[in-house]
C-alpha positions in Angstrom: -79.2 23.5 -17.1 -80.2 25.7 -14.2 -84.0 25.9 -13.6 -86.0 28.6 -11.9 -87.6 27.9 -8.5 -90.8 27.1 -10.2 -89.5 24.0 -12.0 -87.3 21.3 -10.4 -85.3 18.6 -12.1 -86.0 15.2 -10.6 -84.9 11.9 -12.2 -84.0 13.6 -15.4 -87.5 15.1 -15.9 -88.6 18.6 -15.1 -91.4 18.9 -12.5 -93.3 22.0 -11.5 -93.4 23.2 -7.9 -96.6 24.6 -6.4 -95.4 28.2 -6.6 -97.2 30.7 -8.9 -96.1 34.1 -10.1 -97.4 37.1 -12.0 -95.4 39.2 -14.4 -96.6 42.7 -15.3 -95.6 44.7 -18.4 -97.1 47.8 -20.0 -96.4 46.8 -23.6 -97.9 44.1 -25.9 -94.6 43.5 -27.7 -92.9 43.0 -24.3 -95.7 40.6 -23.2 -95.2 38.5 -26.4 -91.4 38.5 -25.9 -91.7 37.4 -22.2 -94.1 34.7 -23.2 -91.9 33.4 -26.0 -88.8 33.4 -23.7 -90.6 31.5 -20.9 -92.1 29.0 -23.3 -88.7 28.3 -24.7 -87.3 27.9 -21.2 -90.0 25.5 -19.9 -90.4 23.4 -23.1 -90.2 19.8 -22.2 -91.3 20.2 -18.6 -94.5 18.4 -17.5 -97.7 19.9 -18.9 -95.7 23.0 -20.1 -98.3 24.0 -22.7 -100.8 24.8 -19.9 -98.4 26.6 -17.5 -98.6 30.1 -18.8 -101.6 32.4 -19.0 -101.9 35.8 -20.5 -104.3 38.5 -19.2 -104.4 41.6 -21.4 -106.8 44.1 -23.0 -108.1 41.7 -25.8 -108.8 38.9 -23.3 -112.6 38.3 -23.4 -114.6 38.5 -20.2 -115.2 34.8 -20.3 -111.5 34.0 -20.7 -110.6 36.5 -17.9 -112.8 34.6 -15.5 -111.4 31.3 -16.7 -107.8 32.6 -16.2 -108.7 34.1 -12.8 -110.3 30.8 -11.6 -107.4 28.7 -12.8 -104.7 31.0 -11.3 -106.5 31.1 -7.9 -107.1 27.3 -7.9 -104.9 25.0 -5.8 -101.8 23.8 -7.8 -103.2 20.3 -7.7 -106.4 21.5 -9.5 -104.8 23.7 -12.3 -101.5 23.5 -14.1 -101.3 27.3 -14.6 -98.3 28.7 -12.7 -97.2 31.9 -14.6 -99.6 34.7 -15.4 -98.3 37.4 -17.8 -100.4 40.6 -17.5 -100.6 44.0 -19.0 -102.1 46.8 -17.0 -105.6 45.4 -18.0 -105.1 43.3 -14.9 -103.9 46.1 -12.5 -107.3 46.9 -10.9 -110.2 44.9 -9.5 -108.6 41.4 -9.7 -108.0 39.2 -6.7 -105.0 36.9 -7.4 -103.7 36.4 -3.9 -105.1 33.0 -3.0 -102.2 31.0 -4.4 -99.6 33.6 -5.4 -97.2 35.8 -3.4 -94.6 36.7 -6.1 -95.1 39.5 -8.6 -92.5 40.9 -11.1 -92.7 44.3 -12.8 -90.9 43.7 -16.0 -91.1 47.5 -16.5 -92.0 50.2 -14.1 -94.9 52.5 -14.9 -94.2 56.2 -14.6 -97.2 56.6 -12.3 -96.4 55.1 -8.9 -100.0 54.5 -8.1 -100.2 52.1 -11.1 -97.3 50.1 -9.6 -99.1 50.1 -6.3 -102.3 48.8 -8.0 -100.3 46.0 -9.7 -98.9 45.0 -6.3 -102.4 45.0 -5.0 -103.3 41.9 -7.0 -101.4 39.8 -4.4 -100.9 42.3 -1.5 -104.5 42.0 -0.2 -106.5 40.9 2.7 -106.9 37.1 2.8 -103.4 36.6 1.4 -102.4 33.4 3.0 -98.6 34.0 2.8 -96.8 35.9 5.6 -94.9 38.0 3.0 -95.5 39.0 -0.6 -92.7 39.8 -2.9 -93.0 42.5 -5.6 -89.9 42.7 -7.7 -88.7 45.0 -10.4 -85.6 45.2 -12.6 -83.2 48.1 -12.7 -80.5 48.6 -15.3 -77.6 50.8 -14.1 -76.6 51.7 -17.6 -79.9 53.4 -18.4 -80.2 57.0 -17.1 -84.0 56.6 -17.0 -83.7 53.8 -14.4 -82.1 56.1 -11.9 -85.2 58.2 -12.0 -87.5 55.1 -11.9 -85.5 53.7 -9.0 -86.0 56.8 -7.0 -89.8 56.8 -7.8 -90.1 53.1 -6.8 -88.2 53.7 -3.6 -90.3 56.7 -2.7 -93.5 54.9 -3.5 -92.4 52.0 -1.3 -91.5 54.3 1.5 -94.8 56.2 1.3 -96.8 53.0 1.4 -94.7 51.6 4.2 -95.0 54.7 6.4 -98.5 55.8 5.5 -100.2 52.6 4.4 -101.1 54.1 1.0 -100.2 56.9 -1.4 -101.5 60.3 -0.5 -103.7 61.7 -3.3 -101.8 65.0 -3.0 -98.3 63.3 -3.3 -99.6 61.0 -6.0 -100.9 63.9 -8.1 -97.6 65.8 -7.8 -95.6 62.8 -8.8 -97.9 62.2 -11.8 -97.6 65.9 -12.8 -93.8 65.8 -12.6 -93.6 62.5 -14.6 -96.4 63.3 -17.1 -93.9 64.6 -19.6 -91.9 61.4 -19.6 -88.2 61.1 -19.5 -86.2 62.9 -22.2 -82.7 62.0 -23.1 -82.3 65.4 -24.9 
């Protein structure tokens, strides 16, 4: 039974590390699937029922604040380690105080949205020397070749210029606004 780096096996029981992570997806069905899969994988670990949080459109303002506070709390003060988010969390949310790992389960067609997601942990006052923003590519899907190129270009633009130029961003958005057709 191989565990993720967030849970370690000690003396036959599964113990959580202090690492936290964010997983972004655009779709509610995908959010539910991710949550179900992670719940199944962590069942039986210590305090597993309090390890996952969900931040999405229907989350009330009160619960959004509660989730944000728990996620930004020191690991010794809150059991929350995994935050699953839809794009409801992509703007105006500081989540960097305890987290430096973010996964894009899917990549939005608009590169600035991906940059905004990354901005939840890639911010001033981030205590870690490096932040890690990951995304998945599937070589068998033609769409991912286009998405890989968009992601690489967005990363290059941000690396070289510090942020996405509004002119470049608007051109990318215009090109991608029709979506990807298999036709």
